[in-house]
Steps between C-alpha positions, in 0.01 A plus 500: 500500500861475611784405266557170684133403482490577128806298403523225763167414655573124505793418728457125470608497134876517581703178501851354481635302205834329438667566166565171316797654317709650784333364816432840661180533704301801377230695682233583240285803588177512302305827481133463412226749431139417421431526128869535403645152549655313207761224466841660566835317466761524776869406505767394747654799677844339481539355149200638307357156413123521435332320789138520389203731495251625756171684471584857603452866409877557460800278436562312826810618687759240596773520762757250625405331827775239513803435281646157445824413675 
């Protein structure tokens, strides 16, 4: 099994979310692995505000997609 298949077999789990605190649009990348998924909190990549939680095998990774003007 390749590293990618082991840590990210579900590509449709990624999504974008706007931070209610600073307005930045975040890309949330969710890694899943059968038998290892649990609720994991994720935060805004810009201000650190906790955005929510997602079922994943690791803490979801966030990155800035769009900053506010």
